[in-house]
C-alpha positions as MATLAB code, in Angstrom:
seq = 'XXXXXXXXXXXXXXXXXXXXXXXXXXXXXXXXXXXXXXXXXXXXXXXXXXXXXXXXXXXXXXXXXXXXXXXXXXXXXXXXXXXXXXXXXXXXXXXXXXXXXXXXXXXXXXXXXXXXXXXXXXXXXXXXXXXXXXXXXXXXXXXXXXXXXXXXXXXXXXXXXXXXXXXXXXXXXXXXXXXXXXXXXXXXXXXXXXXXXXXXXXXXXXXXXX';
ca = [
       0.000    0.000    0.000;
       2.893    2.357    0.718;
       4.136    1.981   -2.857;
       0.633    2.563   -4.247;
       0.150    5.734   -2.178;
       3.639    6.966   -3.035;
       2.608    6.769   -6.714;
      -0.644    8.578   -5.999;
       1.234   11.215   -3.998;
       3.587   11.810   -6.928;
       0.634   12.041   -9.327;
      -1.061   14.558   -7.010;
       2.131   16.629   -6.853;
       2.416   16.513  -10.661;
      -1.152   17.092  -11.839;
      -3.329   17.561   -8.726;
      -5.189   14.262   -9.150;
      -6.259   12.930   -5.730;
      -6.267    9.324   -6.969;
      -8.801    6.551   -6.678;
     -11.933    6.894   -4.554;
     -12.691    3.424   -3.218;
     -16.165    2.323   -4.346;
     -16.594    5.594   -6.256;
     -18.233    8.934   -5.523;
     -21.590    7.308   -4.822;
     -20.163    5.522   -1.771;
     -19.330    8.899   -0.186;
     -22.720   10.356   -1.109;
     -24.413    7.308    0.459;
     -22.598    7.859    3.774;
     -23.213   11.612    3.905;
     -26.895   11.200    3.018;
     -27.339    8.712    5.851;
     -25.732   11.106    8.356;
     -27.902   13.980    7.126;
     -31.093   11.911    7.026;
     -30.596   10.872   10.644;
     -29.689   14.439   11.647;
     -26.345   13.356   13.100;
     -25.012   16.529   14.792;
     -22.297   18.360   12.838;
     -19.998   18.383   15.886;
     -20.074   14.563   16.222;
     -16.602   13.026   16.340;
     -15.976   10.990   13.176;
     -13.141    8.512   12.538;
     -12.330    7.423    8.978;
     -10.564    4.045    9.320;
      -7.997    3.659    6.537;
      -8.530    7.164    5.173;
      -6.283    6.743    2.102;
      -6.325   10.055    0.209;
      -8.688   11.631    2.765;
     -11.271   12.670    0.154;
     -14.188   11.319    2.221;
     -13.159   13.567    5.128;
     -12.966   16.570    2.782;
     -16.509   15.852    1.555;
     -17.729   15.495    5.152;
     -16.092   18.830    6.006;
     -17.802   20.456    3.006;
     -21.102   19.097    4.361;
     -20.464   20.916    7.644;
     -18.949   18.209    9.847;
     -16.297   19.733   12.077;
     -14.759   17.003   14.256;
     -13.038   14.769   11.711;
     -10.099   12.364   12.114;
      -8.527   10.108    9.508;
      -6.055    7.316   10.202;
      -4.007    5.069    7.948;
      -1.109    2.739    8.674;
       0.609    3.919    5.478;
       2.670    7.108    6.030;
       2.429    7.798    2.271;
      -1.374    7.743    2.483;
      -1.320   10.272    5.322;
       1.126   12.445    3.362;
      -1.247   12.371    0.393;
      -4.295   13.146    2.544;
      -2.393   16.055    4.145;
      -1.704   17.502    0.673;
      -5.363   17.057   -0.316;
      -6.429   18.713    2.957;
      -4.131   21.682    2.284;
      -5.353   22.068   -1.298;
      -8.984   22.089   -0.129;
      -8.233   24.447    2.791;
      -9.666   22.048    5.385;
      -7.213   22.649    8.219;
      -9.604   21.275   10.872;
      -9.282   17.667    9.605;
      -6.954   15.662   11.889;
      -4.758   13.019   10.219;
      -2.583   10.397   11.921;
      -0.434    7.419   10.991;
      -2.092    4.647   13.035;
      -2.402    0.883   12.795;
      -6.073    0.262   13.567;
      -5.241   -3.247   14.779;
      -3.099   -1.674   17.516;
      -4.727    1.719   18.147;
      -3.041    4.248   20.406;
      -4.697    5.226   23.704;
      -5.870    8.634   22.438;
      -7.853    6.969   19.650;
     -11.119    6.579   21.552;
     -14.545    8.056   22.232;
     -15.715    8.468   18.632;
     -19.418    8.941   17.865;
     -19.060    7.538   14.337;
     -16.547    5.217   12.660;
     -16.473    4.741    8.882;
     -14.778    1.958    6.904;
     -14.657    1.934    3.113;
     -12.591   -1.115    2.156;
     -10.205   -1.334    5.108;
     -11.690   -4.529    6.544;
     -11.589   -5.895    2.975;
      -7.851   -5.180    2.764;
      -7.194   -6.736    6.184;
      -9.194   -9.815    5.169;
      -6.894  -10.370    2.187;
      -3.766  -10.478    4.372;
      -2.268  -13.974    3.987;
      -0.811  -13.774    7.500;
      -3.550  -14.748   10.017;
      -6.469  -12.925    8.361;
      -8.981  -14.503   10.769;
      -7.065  -13.303   13.835;
      -6.728   -9.838   12.345;
     -10.465   -9.638   11.649;
     -11.174  -10.494   15.288;
      -8.679   -7.860   16.393;
     -10.408   -5.362   14.091;
     -13.704   -5.928   15.942;
     -11.935   -5.508   19.305;
     -10.293   -2.288   18.092;
     -13.628   -0.967   16.842;
     -15.189   -1.639   20.250;
     -12.357    0.273   21.933;
     -12.519    3.404   19.738;
     -16.307    3.714   19.210;
     -18.538    4.991   22.006;
     -21.353    2.757   23.270;
     -24.366    3.485   21.018;
     -22.012    5.023   18.450;
     -22.539    4.299   14.743;
     -20.316    2.215   12.465;
     -20.792    2.555    8.692;
     -19.029   -0.076    6.615;
     -18.771   -0.509    2.851;
     -17.375   -3.827    1.622;
     -16.948   -5.632   -1.693;
     -15.630   -8.848   -0.088;
     -18.343   -9.601    2.452;
     -22.080  -10.162    2.173;
     -24.592   -8.709    4.624;
     -24.909  -12.091    6.362;
     -21.137  -12.466    6.742;
     -20.792   -8.960    8.196;
     -23.669   -9.613   10.603;
     -21.797  -12.685   11.797;
     -18.487  -10.785   12.025;
     -19.943   -7.950   14.134;
     -22.657   -9.992   15.883;
     -21.073   -9.592   19.286;
     -21.245   -6.055   20.614;
     -22.994   -4.495   17.611;
     -26.508   -4.483   16.187;
     -27.542   -3.785   12.617;
     -29.564   -0.624   12.080;
     -29.837   -0.420    8.327;
     -28.635   -1.795    5.006;
     -27.897    1.047    2.583;
     -28.893    0.653   -1.082;
     -26.001   -0.200   -3.400;
     -25.824   -0.947   -7.143;
     -27.322   -4.303   -8.166;
     -26.187   -6.679  -10.902;
     -27.825   -9.637  -12.601;
     -25.885  -12.803  -13.408;
     -27.326  -16.151  -14.461;
     -30.825  -14.980  -13.660;
     -29.913  -14.050  -10.069;
     -29.773  -10.510   -8.722;
     -27.035   -9.513   -6.304;
     -25.027   -6.583   -4.981;
     -21.400   -6.024   -5.888;
     -20.989   -3.902   -2.748;
     -22.496   -4.237    0.738;
     -23.073   -1.124    2.864;
     -24.344   -1.514    6.424;
     -24.892    0.702    9.461;
     -24.256   -0.846   12.881;
     -24.692    0.588   16.345;
     -22.426   -0.403   19.199;
     -24.459   -1.964   21.987;
     -24.457   -0.457   25.429;
     -22.140   -2.252   27.813;
     -24.086   -4.461   30.214;
     -23.695   -3.353   33.830;
     -21.405   -5.649   35.794;
     -22.164   -7.120   39.230;
     -19.746   -4.567   40.718;
     -21.780   -1.710   39.196;
     -24.944   -3.122   40.774;
     -23.213   -3.302   44.177;
     -22.381    0.398   43.914;
];
């Protein structure tokens, strides 16, 4: 990924092209429309997991969202997103080099987490992909507030598989409409987009004793 983002960074420096938008423009519109439709406050803290070129955060900022953070484990991706942020004049967007599978202590308390393809990329890792997916869910639980929203867009996982993946600690709120295709007389979706809500932590026996 570093090599890919280094190429995109060079292209941006040369001709101002921000590079590929994962899942296209419509994926960003879908997310922003959901936030607007549910009147999610503009000062809500938003984390973009695997921000890449940071274009989603720029679009969120243009829509009025003020408390935006993007993380990526690739330093080249963060460099690119910093350049894009500067070009767009969005100085309030926070960007950090972070490995989401080992998040730092200050990465916590977010109202909303967004993933567009990051879980997909982790799932393709030949080195213990299953363990890394489980760690992803643990990391998500540590950075997202109870009752916070998680919006995920995936091309590798079906709705049922994602429900199974996030079944513990999260509940599905909504499936967002995505483009359909027809093959062999069957209709399917090339992309799955779901909204989860983190469940409230159950009170422990010690809490009840208090």
